[in-house]
Every structure is written in structure tokens, then in C-alpha cells.
N, C-alpha and C positions, 0 to 999 in steps of 0.2 A: 935335848930334844930339838930337832930341826923341823922346819915347816913341811918338808917333804915326807915325813913319817906320820903326820897327823891325819887321822881318819875321823869320819863322823862329822859332828857338828861343832867341834871345838877348834878354834884357830888362834894360835898365839900371836899377839901383837906387842910391839914395843911402844909404850907410852911413857914418856919422861924417864927412859932408862929402865923401866920395869916391865916384866912380862905380864900381860893381861890375857885373860881368856875371853874370847868373843864367841857368843853362841849364834848359830844361824837362826834365821826366822823360823817360827814354829810351823810356817806353811811352806817351807822350802821343799818338803817331800812331794808337794803337789806338782812342781814344775820340773822335777828330775825325770829324765828318760824320754822316750819317744812319745809316750802318751801323757806327758805332763800337762800340756795345755788342755787336753780333753778332760783330764781329771779336774783341773781347776775350773773349767766351764761347768762340769757336772755339779761340783760342790757349790758354785755360785748360783746355779739354777735352783738347787734344793734350798739354799739359804733364802733366796728371794721368794720362792714359793711358800716356805714356812712363815716368812715375814708377812706376806700378803694374807695368809690364813689368820694370822693373829690380829690383823687390823680391824676385823669385824665388818659390819655393813649389812645391807639387805640385798639379797639376790633373789630373783624370782623368774620362773619360766611359767607363763600362764598359757593355758590352752582351754578351749571350750569346743564341744561338739554335740551334735544331736543326731539321733538315728531316726530316719524316716521309715514309716511303715511301708511294707511292700505295696506297690501300686499307688503310692502317694505322688502328687504332682506339686512341684515347687516352681513358682513363677514370681517374677518381679512385678510390682505394682507401678502404676503411673499416676503422677500428680499433675493436674492441669486446671486452670480457672479461666472462665470467660466472664468478662466484665461488660455489663450493659452501659449505655450512655444516658445522660440526662442533661438537658440544657437548663441553665439557671436564668431567671429573670433579673438580670443585673440592673435594670432600670429602677427596680423597687428598692435597691440598696441605698440607704441614706444613713447619716449618723443616728445611732440608737436603733437601727433596724437590721434585719437579717434576710438572707435568701437561702433557700434550701432546695434540694432535689433528691428524689429517691432513685436509686439505680439497683440493678440486679447483679447478683454474683452466682454463677453456676459452677459447680464442681464437675468438670467433664472428665476427670480421672476416675480411677477405680479404687482409691483409698480415701478415707476421711481426712479432712484438712482443718487445722486450727487457723482461723483467720485473724489477721491484724492489718493495720494500715499505718503508713507513715506519710507525713505531709511535707512538701517542699514548696516554698514560695520565693520566687525571684522578683524583686522590686525594681521598677524603672520609673522615671518621671521626676517630678519636683521633690518628692519625699523619698528618702533613701531607707526609711524604716517601714516595715510592714504594719499598717494600721489595723489589719483584719485578724479576727480570731477564726480559725478554720478547724473543722472537725469532721471525722467520719465515725458514725455510730451504728449500732445494731438496729435493724428494723426500718420500716418506712418512716418518712418524715411526718411529723404532725401537721395539722392544718395551719398552725401558727407557731412561731418560736422554733428553737433548736433544741433537740434532746441532749441531755448530758450523757457522758460516758464515752466509751471507745468501741471500736470494732474488735470484739474478742470472742466470737462464737466458733463452734466447731460445725463444719458442713460435711454431711455424709456424701459418699460417692454418688454422683448422679443427681444430687439435690440442688435446689435453687433457693436463695434467700435474698432479702432486700437489705440495703444499707442506705444511710442518709448522709449526704454531703451538705454541710452547713457552713455558711460564711456570715460573720457578724461584723458590722462596722460600729465600734463603740460610740456612745453618745458624746464622749469627750475627745473624739478623733480630731487631730489638728486640721486647720483649714486647708492646708496643702494636700491633704489626703484625697481630695476630689480630683486632683490631677495625677494621682498615682496609678501606675499600671502594675498589676501583680499577676504573674503567671503562676497559677496554682497547679501543683502536681500531687495527686493522691495515689500512692502505690499500695495496692492491696496484695498481701502475701498470704500464701497458704502453706503450712508446714505440717507434715504428718505427725500426729500426736504420739 
């Protein structure tokens, strides 16, 4: 048998003086002919798709909707706060004493707002540490002392409430605290609950 009469997938080869049969790759039918590469691409696509399906995982398509009744009006709300001012009597502040002032908060928006406050203090002068305890609490300040707690009330649309800004200089404040300048910033925030 000579190599010109061999058909199919068997090809004789001479290895060490012996005829051996060599079989073609089991995928050689994929690349034969005009559409061989198209067939190979289709088989590869199917194999990858089946492989991905077998890997598992969580897939989701989430959607939500609501139907409005005929004649309904849908509108956006607005959130806005107006903060009143209060001057503190700083001359009354001494070690072991406090100063406080009541200020107003008005919800000028049309949605209720949950109130909170954050305090920032920038220190300059001979002391680089803030010797003061600063707080913003619900309600008006008492005649003496500083109330405990935080600003954490909910204010209805159009309503006004009072809050207390308190500053305490502890009795054990260092001597250089008297030459300390502190810029106090109290930021009042309102978030729709």
C-alpha cells in the first residue's frame, strides 16, 4: 500500500523501519472544507456556553413598579432648613464653667427631616489641643448647666424647634487653655426619614 491510496483518517508512517498507523485528530472533521472554521467556531461557542451554565452563580434581574390611580399627582418634595443664630457670653467661660445658647431650627421644606449635628473645632493659640467639650442637644438650654444628649429629633415640614449649643471648659483644663482660640462649627443636617 502506498501513501497515495490511503483515504480517511489513517496515514502510514515509517518509524524505525516499521509501518505504523497514525490516526488524525478526532476534531479534524471540523476544519475540513469551506465551512470548517465556521463549524469550529460554532462548536467552541456551544462548549463555552455549556461550561458557563455549569459554573453556577446567582443571576438576577430586578424590577419594581407602581401604578398610579387616574388623576393622581406625583411630585418631588424639597428639603431645606433655616438655622437661627445665638451669641454666647464667652466672658462667663472659665475652668469648670460652661456657656450655652438656644437657637432655632425651621424646616422650610415640604418633607419631614430627621435632625442631627456634627461639631468641628479648629484650634489656634498656645495650646494645640481643644480643651472644650462642645455639644448640640434637643430643646432650649436650661438656666444653668448643659443638657446631655445629642440633636436627634424629627422636624415636620414647616415646623420650628429649638436646640442648645453648649461649650464647657473642664475644671482641670491646662493653664495655656486661656490663650487658646477655637473656631467652633456646628453643622445641623436634616435627612428625610
